[in-house]
C-alpha positions, 0 to 999 in steps of 0.5 A: 625545360631551360631551353625555350623553343618559342619566344616568351609570351608578353603578358599584360594587365587588363584592369578594364575593357579599354586597358585590355584592348590597348595592351593587345594592340600595343604588343601583348601576346596575352592579357590577365584580368579579374572578374567581379568575384574571386580576384585580388583586385577588387578595386579595379574596374573588373569584368562581368561575364559578358565583358569577359566573353567580349574581350576573349573574342577580341583577343582570339580574333588577334590570335592572342589569349586571355587569362582570368584570376580566380586567386583569392584565398577562399572562405566557405561562402566563396566555394559555394558560389564558385561552380556557377562562376567557373562554368561562366568562365568556360562559356566565355572561352577564356584560355586559362584560370589563375588560382592560388587556393587548393580548394578552388583548384580542386573545385575547378578541376572537378567543375571545368576539367578541360580548362587550363589552370595556372598557379597564381604567384599568390600560391607562394611557389619558391622551389622545384618540389612545389612546382612539381607538386602543382604539375602533378595536380595538372597545372599547365603553368606556374607563376613563380613567387617574386622572391626568387633569384635568376639562379633559383628560377633556372634551377627550378626550370631544369627540374620541371617540365611545366611552363614557368611565368614570372613578373618582369615589371611593376609594383612590388608587394612588401609582403611575401608573395602578397600574403599580407594581413596589414590592410585587414588588420588596420581597415578590415579590408582583406588583401587576400580576398581582393580588397587591399588598401596598400597600407604599406604605402601610408605615411607613418610617424615614428622615431625609433622602431625596436622590440621590447626584449631587445633594449637598445636595438633599433631598426634604422629609419629615415624620416623627414618632417612628413614621416617615413615610408618604411614599407614602401618598395620600389617598382620592379624592372627587369628589362636588362635581364631578359636574356637570363630569364630566357636562358632560365626557361621562363615562357611568360614575362608578366607586367604588373598593373591592373590598377594602372592607367591606359597610358601605363599599360600601353607604354610599358607593353610597347617597350617590352614588346621591342625588348623581347623581340630584340632579345629573342632575335640576338640574345648574345648581343642584347642591350637596352638603349636609353630610349627604352628607359626614357619611355619607362620613365614617362609613365607613373612609377616609383623608382626602379629596382631589380627586386630579388632577381640579382641579389637579395634587396637591401635598403636601396630597394625601398623608398623611405622619403615618399610614397609618391609616384614620379613620371616625366610625361602626362597622358593628354589624349587618345587618337580615335580616328583620322580623315585622309581627305580633310587631313584631320585627326580626331581625339578624345581628351584625357587631360587639359590640352591646348593648341600650340603646346609641344606634344608627342604621340606614341603609336601602337607600332611603338613609334614616338613622334612629336606633334603640335595641335593646330586648327582645333575644332570641337565636335560641332566644328567650331574653332577652339584653342583648348580642350578642358573637359574630361574626355572631350571630343575634338579634332586637329589638323594633321598632314600625317595620318595618325594611327587610331589608339595612338596616345597623345602626351605632354612633358611634365614641366617642373 
């Protein structure tokens, strides 16, 4: 199915209720999230069943969709608890389940036979035969492994009729399709059951890395006085390759980041919304303006890479000197409302912010505008010059009507 009949879906992460709603407001066509059980982000602020029902109802009111991850590699006790949970997800009216384990898949097919099932990227699908096999098992969609090139994706699409989804932005796992035992080995927390500690991002001290039976043969490691980050991958960014992804027949373009902030989700979704719309309207003349890259650099991220899309990653796909994130802007507040008569905007603080400092606003419609706080008042209407308290409510003068859920941010001064 290399020719798309519909604009590709923009699929965004929802690590919490707030992040899910912001992703939808900033342009996502669908969100994916995890419940309290059976997902691979145990440390995220995951959803219980009533919350899943709430976000599904909200998404459906906007004509959008919700997918739930049920993608752990299950043990016996997991399978025993699974049927009731699946029935709860069906009652919550979610649009699809993301599954990687064959036993979970068969259980879901039996317990909730009408539910749409998507094959998680954890299933490690890297060839057309595997896609066809999942299709024969009733898969509506297959999320391809990150380790595929654009050419391989196109070849799979040409031989298969099932929907294909692929990641276009976000953190990259050093291990093949995330099937890593490092966290489990070092800490007892199993990444394949949702509890990864990201041990690949830790700082390791080593002078030479070799193997006992290969004397004199060593891996090249870059190390400074702090150590080395030999397994620390750069973040994926495929915004320049949307035409090729569309030509390859990818129907859903996925952003990674259920552990990321509201600022990250809203900003990245906003950029990719513009990019997908522009590419779909004129694929032949699609280009990426610098302003989109500037926006993507404003959020917390590692240096960007194209991963496996264009060629196999080399040393330039890794960051050996640090596991720290970089960003050009801090998220300092969110607009909660606007009073037209009083010409006052209402905010909830997310970082210490002062009157008079140069700021900017990112609107849900994608517009970015400069803004300076003035005539600040606290909740009691008393004048203040600074909002120092976490999630402090305050207001400020604004002649321009500010859209609710706009993000207030400040350039990082180095």
